[in-house]
C-alpha positions as CSV (number, residue, x, y, z in Angstrom):
1,M,123.1,119.0,77.7
2,N,119.5,116.7,77.6
3,F,119.9,112.9,78.1
4,F,119.8,111.5,74.6
5,A,122.7,114.0,74.4
6,E,124.4,112.8,77.3
7,F,123.4,108.8,76.4
8,T,124.7,109.6,73.1
9,L,128.1,111.0,74.3
10,I,128.3,108.0,76.7
11,I,127.8,105.2,74.0
12,L,130.4,106.9,71.3
13,V,133.3,107.5,74.1
14,A,132.3,103.6,75.1
15,A,132.9,102.0,71.5
16,V,136.0,104.0,71.4
17,L,137.3,103.1,74.4
18,A,135.9,99.5,73.8
19,F,137.9,99.5,70.2
20,I,141.3,100.9,71.8
21,S,141.0,98.2,74.8
22,R,140.5,95.0,71.9
23,F,143.1,96.5,69.9
24,L,145.5,96.4,72.8
25,R,144.0,93.2,74.3
26,Q,142.5,94.7,77.6
27,P,139.1,93.6,79.2
28,A,136.3,95.4,77.5
29,I,135.3,95.9,81.6
30,I,138.4,98.6,82.1
31,A,137.3,100.8,79.2
32,Y,133.7,100.7,80.2
33,V,134.7,102.1,83.6
34,I,137.1,104.3,82.0
35,T,134.6,105.8,80.3
36,G,132.3,106.6,83.2
37,I,135.5,107.8,84.9
38,L,136.6,110.1,82.4
39,L,133.2,111.2,81.4
40,G,132.2,111.4,85.0
41,P,132.7,114.2,87.8
42,M,136.3,113.3,88.6
43,F,137.3,114.6,85.4
44,L,135.6,116.2,82.5
45,G,132.4,116.5,84.3
46,L,130.0,116.1,81.4
47,I,128.4,113.1,82.8
48,H,126.6,113.4,86.7
49,E,125.1,110.4,88.7
50,S,121.1,110.0,87.0
51,D,117.9,108.2,87.8
52,Q,117.9,106.9,83.7
53,L,121.7,105.7,84.0
54,F,121.0,103.5,87.4
55,L,118.1,101.9,85.6
56,F,119.9,100.9,82.7
57,S,122.5,99.1,84.6
58,Q,119.9,97.6,86.6
59,I,118.4,96.2,83.7
60,G,122.0,94.9,82.7
61,V,121.8,93.1,86.1
62,S,118.7,91.5,86.0
63,L,119.2,90.4,82.6
64,L,122.6,88.9,83.3
65,L,121.5,87.1,86.4
66,F,118.7,85.9,84.7
67,I,120.6,84.4,82.1
68,V,122.8,82.5,84.7
69,G,119.7,81.2,86.7
70,I,118.6,79.5,82.9
71,S,122.5,78.1,82.6
72,L,122.4,76.4,85.9
73,N,120.5,73.4,85.5
74,P,119.1,71.8,89.2
75,K,121.2,69.0,88.1
76,H,124.6,71.4,88.3
77,L,123.0,72.6,91.3
78,K,123.3,69.4,93.1
79,E,126.9,68.6,91.6
80,I,128.1,72.5,93.1
81,G,125.6,72.9,96.5
82,K,128.0,71.6,98.9
83,V,131.3,73.0,97.7
84,S,129.5,76.2,97.2
85,L,127.9,76.8,100.5
86,V,131.3,75.6,102.2
87,T,133.6,77.8,100.0
88,G,130.9,81.1,100.3
89,L,130.3,80.3,104.3
90,G,134.1,79.4,104.9
91,Q,135.4,82.6,103.1
92,I,132.9,84.9,104.9
93,V,134.5,83.6,108.0
94,F,138.0,83.5,107.4
95,T,138.1,87.0,105.5
96,S,136.0,88.8,108.2
97,I,138.2,87.2,111.1
98,I,141.3,88.3,109.0
99,G,140.3,91.7,108.1
100,F,139.1,92.9,111.5
101,I,142.4,91.7,113.2
102,I,144.3,93.8,110.0
103,S,141.6,96.6,110.7
104,K,142.4,96.6,114.5
105,Y,146.5,96.5,113.8
106,L,146.0,99.5,111.7
107,S,144.3,101.3,114.3
108,F,140.4,101.7,113.3
109,G,138.1,101.3,116.0
110,T,136.1,98.0,117.0
111,L,133.1,99.0,115.2
112,E,134.7,100.5,112.3
113,S,137.0,97.3,112.3
114,I,133.6,95.1,112.1
115,Y,132.4,97.0,109.1
116,I,135.6,97.1,107.2
117,S,136.0,93.6,107.9
118,V,132.4,92.6,106.8
119,A,132.8,94.9,103.5
120,L,136.2,92.9,102.6
121,T,133.9,89.6,102.7
122,F,132.1,90.3,99.7
123,S,132.7,90.0,96.2
124,S,130.6,91.2,92.8
125,T,128.6,88.5,91.3
126,I,127.9,90.7,88.3
127,I,131.8,91.6,87.3
128,I,132.3,87.8,87.9
129,V,129.6,86.5,85.5
130,K,130.6,89.3,83.0
131,L,134.2,88.2,83.0
132,L,133.2,84.2,82.7
133,T,131.2,85.3,80.2
134,D,133.7,86.7,78.5
135,K,136.2,83.7,78.9
136,N,133.4,81.3,77.7
137,D,134.2,79.7,81.2
138,L,130.8,80.2,82.6
139,D,129.9,76.2,82.1
140,T,133.3,74.7,83.2
141,L,133.4,73.1,87.1
142,Y,135.2,76.3,88.5
143,G,132.9,78.8,86.7
144,K,129.7,77.0,87.9
145,I,131.1,76.6,91.7
146,A,132.2,80.0,91.7
147,V,128.4,81.4,90.9
148,G,127.1,79.1,93.2
149,F,129.3,80.3,95.9
150,L,129.1,84.4,94.9
151,L,125.3,83.7,95.3
152,I,125.5,82.8,98.3
153,Q,127.7,85.8,99.5
154,D,124.7,88.1,97.9
155,F,122.0,86.6,100.0
156,V,124.8,86.9,103.2
157,A,125.5,90.3,102.2
158,V,121.3,91.3,102.1
159,L,121.3,89.7,105.4
160,A,124.2,91.9,106.6
161,L,122.6,95.0,105.1
162,I,119.3,94.1,107.1
163,F,121.1,93.6,110.1
164,I,123.3,97.0,110.0
165,S,119.9,98.7,109.2
166,S,118.5,97.6,112.2
167,L,121.1,98.5,114.5
168,S,121.1,102.1,112.7
169,N,117.4,102.5,112.9
170,G,117.0,100.3,116.7
171,T,114.5,97.7,115.3
172,E,115.2,94.3,116.7
173,L,117.4,92.1,115.4
174,G,115.6,88.8,116.2
175,Y,112.2,90.2,114.6
176,V,114.5,91.4,111.4
177,L,115.8,88.0,111.0
178,F,112.4,86.1,111.5
179,L,110.6,88.5,108.6
180,T,113.5,88.0,106.3
181,L,112.9,84.8,106.6
182,L,109.7,84.7,106.1
183,K,109.8,87.0,102.8
184,A,112.7,84.7,101.0
185,L,110.6,81.6,101.6
186,G,107.2,84.0,100.0
187,L,109.4,85.0,96.9
188,F,110.1,81.2,96.4
189,L,106.8,80.1,97.0
190,I,105.8,82.9,94.3
191,V,108.2,82.1,91.8
192,Y,107.0,78.7,92.0
193,V,103.5,79.1,92.0
194,L,103.2,81.9,89.3
195,Y,105.9,79.7,87.0
196,K,103.4,76.5,87.3
197,L,100.4,78.0,87.0
198,V,101.3,81.4,84.6
199,I,104.2,80.9,82.8
200,K,104.9,77.7,81.7
201,P,101.5,76.9,80.0
202,C,101.9,80.9,78.5
203,F,105.2,80.2,77.2
204,S,104.3,76.6,76.1
205,S,101.4,78.1,73.8
206,V,103.4,81.0,72.0
207,S,106.9,78.8,71.6
208,K,106.7,79.1,68.1
209,N,106.0,82.6,67.9
210,Q,109.6,84.2,68.6
211,E,108.4,87.9,69.5
212,L,106.4,86.7,72.2
213,L,108.9,84.7,73.9
214,F,111.2,87.3,73.6
215,L,108.9,89.7,75.5
216,G,107.7,86.8,77.8
217,G,110.9,86.2,79.0
218,I,111.9,89.7,79.5
219,A,108.5,90.8,81.3
220,W,108.7,87.5,83.8
221,C,112.6,88.6,84.7
222,F,111.6,92.0,85.6
223,L,108.4,90.8,87.6
224,I,110.3,88.6,89.9
225,A,113.1,91.0,90.1
226,I,110.6,93.9,90.9
227,I,109.3,91.5,93.7
228,G,112.7,90.6,95.2
229,W,113.9,94.7,95.0
230,N,110.5,95.0,97.3
231,L,111.0,92.2,99.4
232,G,114.7,93.9,100.4
233,F,116.3,91.0,98.2
234,G,117.6,93.4,95.3
235,V,116.7,92.7,91.6
236,E,119.8,90.1,91.3
237,I,118.1,87.4,93.8
238,G,114.8,87.7,92.0
239,A,116.0,88.2,88.1
240,F,118.3,84.7,89.2
241,L,115.1,83.0,90.5
242,A,113.2,83.8,87.5
243,G,115.6,82.6,85.2
244,F,116.3,79.8,87.5
245,A,112.8,78.5,87.2
246,L,113.0,78.2,83.4
247,S,116.1,76.5,83.5
248,S,114.7,72.7,82.8
249,S,112.2,74.2,80.7
250,Q,112.3,73.8,76.9
251,F,112.2,77.4,75.8
252,G,114.5,78.4,78.7
253,L,117.7,78.4,76.1
254,D,115.7,79.8,73.6
255,I,114.6,82.9,75.8
256,S,118.2,83.2,77.2
257,S,120.0,83.2,73.4
258,K,117.6,86.2,72.3
259,I,118.3,88.1,75.6
260,K,122.2,87.8,75.2
261,P,122.8,91.1,73.2
262,L,120.8,92.9,74.7
263,R,122.2,91.8,78.3
264,D,125.7,92.5,76.7
265,F,124.4,96.4,76.1
266,F,122.9,97.1,79.1
267,I,125.7,95.5,81.4
268,A,127.8,97.5,80.0
269,M,125.7,100.7,80.9
270,F,126.5,99.3,84.4
271,F,130.2,99.6,84.2
272,I,130.0,102.8,82.8
273,N,127.4,104.1,85.6
274,L,129.9,102.4,88.3
275,G,132.9,104.4,86.7
276,I,130.8,107.7,86.8
277,T,129.8,107.0,90.8
278,M,133.5,106.6,91.6
279,V,134.8,109.0,93.9
280,F,139.0,109.4,94.0
281,S,139.5,111.5,97.1
282,S,142.6,112.4,98.9
283,F,143.8,109.2,99.8
284,K,147.9,109.8,100.6
285,A,147.5,109.8,104.2
286,F,145.5,106.5,103.9
287,L,148.5,104.9,101.6
288,F,149.5,102.1,103.9
289,P,146.0,100.7,104.7
290,I,144.5,101.0,101.3
291,I,147.6,98.6,100.2
292,I,147.2,96.5,103.0
293,F,143.6,95.8,102.4
294,S,144.4,95.4,98.5
295,V,147.0,93.2,98.9
296,F,144.7,91.1,101.3
297,I,141.7,91.1,99.0
298,L,144.3,90.5,95.8
299,I,145.9,87.7,97.3
300,G,144.9,86.8,100.7
301,N,141.0,85.7,99.5
302,P,141.8,83.8,96.6
303,L,144.4,81.6,98.9
304,I,141.3,81.3,101.3
305,V,139.0,79.6,98.6
306,F,142.4,77.9,97.4
307,F,142.7,76.1,100.4
308,L,139.1,75.5,101.4
309,M,138.5,73.7,97.9
310,I,141.9,71.8,98.5
311,V,140.9,69.9,101.5
312,M,137.1,69.2,100.0
313,G,139.2,67.0,97.2
314,Y,139.2,69.4,94.2
315,R,142.4,70.0,91.9
316,S,144.9,72.7,92.4
317,R,143.5,74.3,89.3
318,T,140.1,74.0,89.8
319,S,140.3,75.3,93.2
320,F,143.1,78.0,91.8
321,L,140.9,79.5,89.3
322,A,137.8,79.2,91.7
323,G,139.8,81.5,94.2
324,L,140.7,84.3,91.8
325,T,136.8,85.2,91.6
326,V,136.8,86.7,95.0
327,A,139.6,88.7,94.3
328,Q,137.6,92.2,94.5
329,I,135.0,93.8,96.8
330,S,131.5,94.4,95.6
331,E,128.8,97.0,95.3
332,F,127.6,95.8,98.5
333,S,130.4,96.7,100.5
334,L,130.4,100.3,99.4
335,I,126.6,100.5,99.9
336,L,127.5,98.8,103.7
337,M,130.0,101.7,104.1
338,A,127.7,104.5,103.0
339,I,125.3,103.3,105.1
340,G,127.8,103.0,108.4
341,L,128.7,106.7,107.5
342,S,125.4,108.2,107.4
343,A,124.7,106.3,110.9
344,Q,127.9,107.2,112.4
345,H,129.3,104.3,112.7
346,V,132.4,104.5,110.6
347,S,134.6,107.5,109.9
348,R,134.8,109.1,106.1
349,D,138.2,108.2,106.1
350,A,137.2,104.8,106.5
351,S,134.8,104.8,103.7
352,I,137.6,106.4,101.4
353,V,139.9,103.6,102.5
354,V,137.0,101.0,101.3
355,T,136.2,102.6,98.7
356,T,139.7,103.0,97.1
357,V,140.3,99.4,97.7
358,G,137.1,98.6,95.9
359,I,138.6,100.9,92.8
360,I,141.8,98.9,93.0
361,T,140.9,95.4,93.6
362,I,138.2,95.5,90.7
363,T,140.7,96.6,88.7
364,G,143.3,94.3,89.6
365,S,141.2,91.2,89.7
366,T,140.1,91.8,86.3
367,Y,143.4,90.6,84.8
368,L,143.5,87.8,87.3
369,I,140.4,86.1,86.2
370,L,141.3,87.2,82.7
371,Y,144.9,85.9,82.6
372,G,144.0,83.3,85.4
373,D,145.2,80.0,83.4
374,K,148.5,81.8,82.6
375,I,149.0,82.7,85.9
376,F,148.0,78.9,87.3
377,N,150.8,77.8,84.3
378,L,153.3,79.8,86.0
379,F,152.9,78.4,90.0
380,S,151.4,74.9,89.1
381,R,154.2,72.7,90.2
382,F,153.9,74.4,93.4
383,L,150.4,74.5,94.0
384,K,150.1,71.1,92.8
385,I,151.8,69.9,96.1
386,F,148.6,70.9,98.1
387,E,146.9,68.1,96.1
388,R,145.1,65.4,98.1
389,K,145.8,62.2,96.8
390,Y,142.2,61.2,96.4
391,L,140.5,64.1,93.9
392,I,136.6,64.5,94.1
393,E,137.2,65.4,90.0
394,N,138.8,61.9,89.1
395,L,136.3,61.6,86.5
396,T,138.8,59.9,84.5
397,H,137.4,56.8,82.9
398,R,140.0,55.1,80.8
399,D,142.4,52.1,80.2
400,K,145.6,53.3,81.0
401,K,147.3,49.8,78.9
402,K,144.9,50.7,75.9
403,K,146.0,52.1,72.4
404,Y,144.2,54.8,70.7
405,D,143.3,55.3,67.0
406,I,141.9,59.1,67.8
407,I,141.9,61.6,70.8
408,L,139.4,64.6,70.7
409,F,139.5,67.3,72.7
410,G,136.4,68.9,73.2
411,C,132.9,67.0,72.9
412,H,130.9,69.9,73.1
413,R,128.5,70.6,70.0
414,I,131.0,69.6,66.9
415,G,132.9,66.9,69.1
416,Y,129.6,64.9,69.7
417,N,128.4,64.6,66.3
418,I,131.9,63.2,65.7
419,V,131.8,60.7,68.6
420,D,128.1,59.8,67.5
421,K,129.8,58.8,63.8
422,I,132.8,57.2,65.1
423,K,132.0,55.5,68.5
424,N,132.9,52.2,67.2
425,K,136.7,53.1,66.9
426,K,139.2,53.5,69.8
427,I,138.4,57.0,70.7
428,L,139.4,59.0,73.7
429,V,137.4,62.1,74.6
430,V,139.0,65.1,76.8
431,D,136.7,67.2,77.9
432,F,136.6,70.2,81.2
433,N,132.7,69.8,81.6
434,P,132.1,67.4,84.3
435,E,128.6,66.6,83.4
436,L,129.5,65.7,79.8
437,V,132.2,63.3,80.8
438,K,129.8,61.3,82.8
439,R,127.4,61.0,80.0
440,L,130.3,59.9,77.7
441,N,131.1,57.1,80.0
442,N,127.5,56.1,80.6
443,I,127.9,55.2,76.9
444,G,131.2,53.2,77.2
445,V,133.2,56.3,75.6
446,D,136.8,56.5,77.3
447,T,137.5,59.8,78.8
448,V,139.8,62.4,80.8
449,Y,138.3,65.0,82.7
450,A,141.1,68.0,82.0
451,D,141.4,71.0,80.8
452,I,143.0,72.1,77.1
453,N,145.3,74.6,79.1
454,D,146.8,71.9,81.6
455,I,150.5,71.5,79.6
456,E,151.2,68.6,81.9
457,I,148.0,66.9,81.1
458,I,148.7,67.6,77.0
459,E,152.1,66.7,77.0
460,E,150.9,63.4,79.1
461,L,148.2,62.8,76.5
462,A,150.8,63.0,73.5
463,K,152.9,60.1,74.8
464,L,149.9,58.3,73.9
465,K,150.7,58.3,70.1
466,P,147.4,58.1,68.5
467,K,147.3,58.1,64.6
468,I,144.8,61.4,64.9
469,L,144.0,64.2,67.2
470,I,140.7,66.1,66.7
471,S,140.4,69.5,68.3
472,T,137.3,71.3,68.2
473,I,138.1,73.7,71.1
474,T,138.6,77.5,69.2
475,E,141.0,79.0,71.2
476,L,144.3,79.4,69.2
477,D,146.7,79.1,72.4
478,A,145.2,75.9,73.6
479,N,145.5,74.5,69.7
480,K,148.8,75.9,69.6
481,I,149.7,73.7,72.8
482,I,148.2,70.5,71.4
483,V,149.5,70.7,67.8
484,N,153.1,71.0,69.3
485,A,152.7,68.5,72.0
486,F,151.2,65.9,69.5
487,K,153.7,66.3,66.4
488,G,156.6,66.7,68.7
489,E,156.0,63.1,69.8
490,N,155.3,61.7,66.8
491,R,155.2,63.3,63.2
492,K,152.9,60.9,61.8
493,C,150.0,62.0,64.1
494,T,147.4,63.4,61.6
495,V,146.2,66.8,63.4
496,F,142.8,68.2,63.1
497,V,141.9,71.6,64.6
498,T,139.0,74.0,65.0
499,V,139.2,78.1,64.6
500,K,137.2,81.0,64.5
501,N,138.7,83.1,62.0
502,A,141.4,83.1,59.2
503,M,144.3,84.6,60.9
504,D,144.2,81.5,63.3
505,Y,143.5,79.5,60.3
506,L,146.7,80.1,58.6
507,E,149.2,80.4,61.8
508,L,148.3,76.8,62.6
509,Y,148.7,75.6,59.1
510,K,152.1,76.9,59.3
511,I,153.4,75.3,62.7
512,G,152.4,71.8,61.5
513,A,148.1,71.3,61.4
514,D,147.3,68.8,58.6
515,F,143.8,70.5,58.7
516,V,142.3,73.4,60.0
517,N,138.5,73.7,60.4
518,L,137.0,77.1,59.4
519,P,133.5,76.5,60.2
520,E,132.3,79.1,57.6
521,I,134.3,77.3,54.7
522,L,132.9,74.1,55.3
523,A,129.3,75.2,55.6
524,S,129.5,76.8,52.0
525,D,131.3,73.8,51.1
526,K,128.3,71.6,52.1
527,I,125.7,73.9,50.5
528,V,127.4,74.0,47.5
529,A,127.8,70.4,47.5
530,S,124.1,69.9,48.3
531,L,123.1,72.1,45.6
532,N,125.3,69.8,43.0
533,G,122.1,68.3,40.6
534,L,119.7,70.7,42.5
535,N,118.0,67.1,44.0
536,V,115.2,69.5,46.1
537,K,114.1,66.1,47.6
538,K,117.6,64.9,49.0
539,I,118.3,68.4,50.0
540,R,115.2,68.3,52.4
541,K,115.8,64.5,53.4
542,D,119.2,65.5,54.4
543,G,117.8,68.4,56.0
544,K,115.3,66.8,57.6
545,E,117.8,63.6,58.9
546,D,120.4,66.6,60.6
547,Y,117.3,67.9,62.3
548,D,115.6,64.8,63.7
549,R,119.2,63.8,65.0
550,L,119.7,67.3,66.8
551,V,116.3,67.0,68.5
552,D,117.0,63.7,69.7
553,Q,120.6,64.3,70.9
554,L,118.8,67.4,72.7
555,R,116.0,65.5,73.8
556,N,118.5,62.8,75.5
557,G,120.4,65.1,77.2
558,N,123.4,63.8,74.9
559,M,124.6,67.5,73.4
560,I,125.0,70.4,75.9
561,Y,123.9,73.8,74.4
């Protein structure tokens, strides 16, 4: 079978399984991995590892981290830098120590235990970023912190791989570390100089040509990714730095929005290739260590991050959700064990154990992360016991004695326009984006920093009994909680909610919402209203006013896209 036929088969099977997984409300990632396992050597044997599939998966990884870099504004980095560093390094230290103790208890040798303990410390940035993107949680506080400490883990993983490689070939460690730091400095310098002298002026000159901007963005991403790879840092670090260089530019988000469909396709190939390369050896003899290590990663790792963040003053919910992102081991872990096996530092048995733990934890953590909010709600009363009295997240800025006419949930895009029109009224805004909350505080708008999935906070706000409740959030479950809570406290409260599709539209009306906003309906109504009388001058004037208002909001940083 030639590669085109193989590729066609992969896409067909992946599409069918993705449709089935959507129908069963299962994560798409699982469907992609199962596609690889099903077609790979373990089952049907129709598809084998190939350079082409590896290339596609690397393209997906590069585009994924490139977009993450664009979205991580330097202001965000300043906000999460300390906690990312502390949790990233802290989790590595605690996991490696506990992992070593467990390995020794399970009768692995000292050198094998070192390898296993280090392999257990690293989590998969690629998997986590994909899951957070699917949940629309990449811009939340816990999402930013998670990406921050995972990138730190990636850098440490690179150093660990270099260290292990130097042990296996006899190179002096001090020289290797010095050379690595020199290469890291060189990579930062290359990115900075190229961006300032070449990329920025070139992109500015072609910013109105969408095709050139799209092609140029991909070229910039791949250029820095391959430089990073040649310097020994992998395509992930290089692609991330390429994106980060564009994060504060006016064309960064434009490039990002155009690349996203391409990213989604190629990152699917990464997970399919991951499934193809998985090998299920006979592991019955190692069942006990596999279970112990898997439980440690799925439960122990999240608890380590949870308590580190609690000590730093973060809310239990933020700490818990960030902790769930380290409930798996990464591709670096498997590479590390492969190097150890080839250098005869570890046995094949140890390699089988870690590989199987990887399969179990990647699958298990996918569900933990996607259903993290529901899991937190089950244990929230217990977890909140550990919260400190003075929280670093306490951005709430409201007068507790004040009566509010309007409570607005979600101030992203639609919500900000609402605030802009009615900010002279007694309005309280509830949002989970800390940067946006700070901006609203600065212009005198009362705010509550909270997540819409936190039932206790919603019930507390419902007791304020506002005249009007507006939700610009499109998640059905969240809107159900909001409608039930506010209507339960005050039947006279007029409730406006926003939905993504017609089924949600009908369901929210059934449970008591007064007005359900389906953007497509409102958009068509506005177009029809504009066409009445066919006043072309008025249509153009209104369009220009909308354009100017949006540009002004973006320029002043009052809207986050």
